[in-house]
C-alpha positions as CSV (number, residue, x, y, z in Angstrom):
1,X,139.5,81.9,269.2
2,X,138.1,82.0,265.7
3,X,141.4,81.0,264.1
4,X,141.9,78.1,266.5
5,X,138.3,76.9,265.8
6,X,139.0,77.0,262.1
7,X,142.3,75.1,262.5
8,X,140.5,72.4,264.5
9,X,137.7,72.2,262.0
10,X,140.1,71.8,259.1
11,X,141.9,69.0,261.0
12,X,138.5,67.3,261.6
13,X,137.5,67.8,258.0
14,X,140.8,66.3,256.8
15,X,140.3,63.4,259.2
16,X,136.8,62.7,257.8
17,X,138.2,62.9,254.3
18,X,140.7,60.2,255.2
19,X,137.9,58.1,256.7
20,X,135.7,58.5,253.6
21,X,138.4,57.9,251.0
22,X,140.8,55.5,252.7
23,X,138.8,54.1,255.7
24,X,141.7,55.4,257.8
25,X,141.0,57.4,261.0
26,X,144.1,59.5,261.6
27,X,143.1,60.6,265.1
28,X,142.4,57.0,266.1
29,X,145.7,55.8,264.7
30,X,147.6,58.5,266.5
31,X,145.8,58.3,269.9
32,X,145.1,54.6,270.3
33,X,141.8,53.8,268.7
34,X,138.3,55.4,268.4
35,X,137.3,54.4,271.9
36,X,140.4,55.6,273.7
37,X,139.9,58.5,276.1
38,X,142.3,60.8,274.3
39,X,140.7,60.2,270.9
40,X,137.3,61.0,272.4
41,X,138.7,64.2,273.9
42,X,140.1,65.2,270.4
43,X,136.8,64.4,268.7
44,X,134.9,66.4,271.3
45,X,137.2,69.4,270.9
46,X,136.8,69.3,267.1
47,X,133.0,69.1,267.6
48,X,133.1,72.2,269.9
49,X,135.1,74.0,267.3
50,X,132.5,73.2,264.7
51,X,129.7,74.5,267.0
52,X,131.7,77.7,267.5
53,X,132.1,78.1,263.7
54,X,128.3,78.0,263.2
55,X,128.4,81.5,264.7
56,X,130.3,82.6,261.6
57,X,127.0,82.3,259.6
58,X,125.3,84.8,261.8
59,X,128.0,87.4,262.2
60,X,128.1,90.7,260.3
61,X,131.1,90.9,257.9
62,X,133.5,93.5,258.8
63,X,135.0,95.4,256.0
64,X,138.6,96.3,256.7
65,X,139.9,99.2,254.7
66,X,143.6,99.5,254.6
67,X,145.2,102.8,253.8
68,X,146.8,102.8,250.5
69,X,149.7,105.2,250.0
70,X,148.1,106.6,246.8
71,X,144.9,107.6,248.5
């Protein structure tokens, strides 16, 4: 779930970058405009992914130790 949320958040961030730099909304262009139902669903899914990623700020970092052949 975390990886999917990050992928969606990256897509949303890149879309916002295109809007800010080029005034071009990729999602709207692909799915029929900002007010189309499909675009609004995509925007909502990306927003939910962003909300999910807020939880990353409050999680403990897990340290993964891999066994090294020389240890």
